C-alpha angles and dihedrals in degrees: 000000000000118000125188119227125202120221102031109134107149145022091269086062090053089054091048091051091048087055091049090051091052092046089052089054094247104142125188091030122130128201125212130173107305096352146061126206112217125185107253092234090060097046094094123146090251095051092045090051090052089047091051089056093047092047092048091051087057097045099261135113132206109237114229105164127072097230094055091045091053091050092050090049089050091051091051090049090052092050090051091047092052093052099039107096091184096057107106097174122104116252097260093050091046094051093044090050094048097044103030090225129125107261097222091053091048091045092056092047092046093051093046094050101034102036092231136069127261088247092055090050090048092052091048090052092048090052090049088052091049090050089051093050093046092048093058089062093215098113136042121237093264092054091046091051090052094046092048091051100251118150092223144357088250091057091048092047093050093049093043092052092046092053102035103025092236139076121255088251092053089047090053092052092053102033121097115233112268116236114219111244093239090061097053 
């Protein structure tokens, strides 16, 4: 049985959900980004209730309604879109292609449930990606702008300042160096 889990955004989250599965006594289950695969024989109401408590203690939630699941799938699609340098589609076409759902319908649902538009969420994720790239210290701002899909450094700088309240240069001066996960 596949269950969807809200709040998973990185590989550390996958590890945390694996720990929640184990703590709930669900053996043979495997977490992956946004989901967990549970053997059908272990997906009892009691074990799912224990899992819900373990997930909540770790900041996650099991998704049980279709609207929330669609929004989480849209968020994952946006994250992939932000980080895919080879994607040459605009955001709406990319999401529509990945999810097979009319963009305007999804946009209305997303705004109603999230309190912000898909575009606002997309911009926030792009800025998070830019912050990540800047923190590594391996690229200059121009290279980061190009990798993150900005048409110019000026466009990146304006959007970065609007979202964070500081310029990319100011962020660099105050940001601690990011340690790659494989070096921790």
